[in-house]
N, C-alpha and C positions, 0 to 999 in steps of 0.2 A: 568537224568536226571536221603489220605493214612491213615483208622480208625482214630481217632484223635490222633494217636501216635505222630504226629508232635508236639503236645503240650508238649511232653516229651523231645523234643530236647533242649539241653542246648545251649542258645545263648543270647547275650546281646540285650535285646529288645529295649534299648534306647541308643545305643552307639553314641558317637559324630560323626557327618558327616561333612566333609569339604565341604563348600558351600559358594558361594558368594551371596546367597539369603537372604531374610529378616531374621534378628535375631529372629523374633518371630515365625518362621516356626516350626510347631510341627513335631515330628517324628511319622511316620506311618509304620506299618508292611504290606508289600505287599506279597501276597501268591498265589501260584497256587492251582488248585484243584488236585485231584488224577489222574495223567496222566498215562494212560496204556502204559507199555513198555514191550519189550522182551529182555532178558539178556542171554548171553552165559555163564551160570553158570559154566559148565564144558565141556571140549572137549568130543565129542562123544555122547552128548545128545542134543535133540532139545532145542533151546533157550527157556528159561522159562519165564512165565508171572510174572510181578511185577508192582507195582504202585510207582510212583515217585512224591513226593510233596516237594516243596521248598519254601523258604521265604527269604526276606531281609528287612532291615529297611532303610528308606530314608525320606526326608522332605515331608510334605503333599501337597506341591506345589513348583514349580520352576519358576523363571523368565526366559524368553527366553534367550538362550545363557549361562545360568548358568551351571556350572559343579559341579557334586556331586559324591562322591564315596560311594556306598551302604555299609552298615555295617550289621553284624549279618547274613551273608548268611549261611543258614543251611537247613536241610531237612531230609527226610527219604526215603529210597528205601525199599519197603515192599514186601517180597515173601509170598505166601500162604503155606498151609500145604504140597502140592505136591513137590514144589521145595525144601522145608526144608527137606523132606524125602530123596531126592536125596543127599543133603549135608550130612545127617546122614549116608546114605548107603556108601558114599565115605570115611567115617570115620572122617569127619570134623565137628567142632562145634563152630567155631568162625572166626571173621574177624578183621583186622586192616589195616590201610594204608591211602590212599588219593584218592580223586576223582577230575577230571577235568570236569566241568559242562559247556556245551555250552549255550551261551546267544545271543539274538538278540533284537533289539529295533525298534519301529516305532514312528516317531515324535521326535526322539532324536538320538544321535550318541554315540555308545559305543567305548571306547578307544581300546578294544580288544574283540575277540569273545568268550573268555573262562574265567570263574572264576576258577582259577587253584590252586591245592594244598590244597583243602578243606580237613580237617582231618576226617578220619573214625577212631574214637577211638577204642581201643581194646574192643571187645564185644564177650562174650562167651554165647552161647544160650543153654537152656535146650532142650532136644529132644521134637519134636512134636509142633504143633501149628504154628502160623504165625511167620515170621522171619523178624523183622524190622532192617535194617542196617542204623544206624544214621550217619550223617556227619555234620560238622560245620566249620565255619571260625575261625581259630586260627592264631597266629603270624606266618608269613611265607607264608600265602595264598596270591595269587595275584588276586584282584578283579578289573575288569575294571571300569573306571569312566564313568559317563553318562552326556552328554552335551545336554541340552534341545534345541529343535528346535524352530519353530515358535509358537506363542500362540495357544493354543488348548489343546492337551493331548499327553502325552508320555506313551507308553506301552512297557514293557519288557516281553520277553517270553523265555522259555527254548527251546533249540534246542538239537539235539543229533548227534552223540553218546555222552553219558556220559561215561567217561572212568574211571573205578575203578582200581587203581594200588594197589593191596592188598597183604596181607599175610593171608593164611588160616591156622587155628589151627587144627593139627591132635590130636584128643582126646586121642588115645591110647599111644602116645609117648610124647605129649606136644610140638612137633616140629612145627614151623611156616614155611610154604612153600609159595614161591611167586606165585601169580596168577593175571593175568590181565583179567578183565571182562568188556565188553562193553554192554551198554543198549541203545536201540533205541526206539523212540516213535512208538507205534503200529499204523499202517495205518488202519483207520476206516472210515466208511461211515454212517453219515457225519464225516468229519475230527474232531479230538479233538482240543480243545482250550488250548494250554499250556501256556497261558499268566498269568502273575502275576496280581492280582486284589487288589484294584482298579487301573485304569490308574492314572498317575500322572498329575494333572492339570498344564498346562504351561501358565503363564500370560505374 
């Protein structure tokens, strides 16, 4: 599957959405909070903490039975200074690739369990400080459609693992090397709430 870095994520805040709902429906951005995760940044080291925050755009309400495809799916996975220091120690200073993000819904049905092929643009980081890995929906991404259930409310939430199929940049040589990283929602007590807010009213 975060500082208000999410506000720097490039996404279309009001992309058109295919829907059979009222033409007057407004577009709303639905957003998670900073969900605590652990990620297998590199083999041989303990999974590292990170926060995951994601968002998508959809109508502000749906009629029961209406199907909509969210737009502008994007977010940021943010590592703190410690994990960034590991990355630097291994000689790496950048990422690029794709992420498959797990999704589930209550009060609605998703056409699939994953928003796949979200783009992690090429990002080179200066040494030190936090490390925000941004991602977003670009052509080629596969985003599941959402069909509203009975009148009430529909809620979408992030599930894990979030799978990052990446290349990491070796600073000394400029070479990009393949690396797959998985991130899982951290088990906490009480449990975290990985839902997008607000819920979508269903009429």
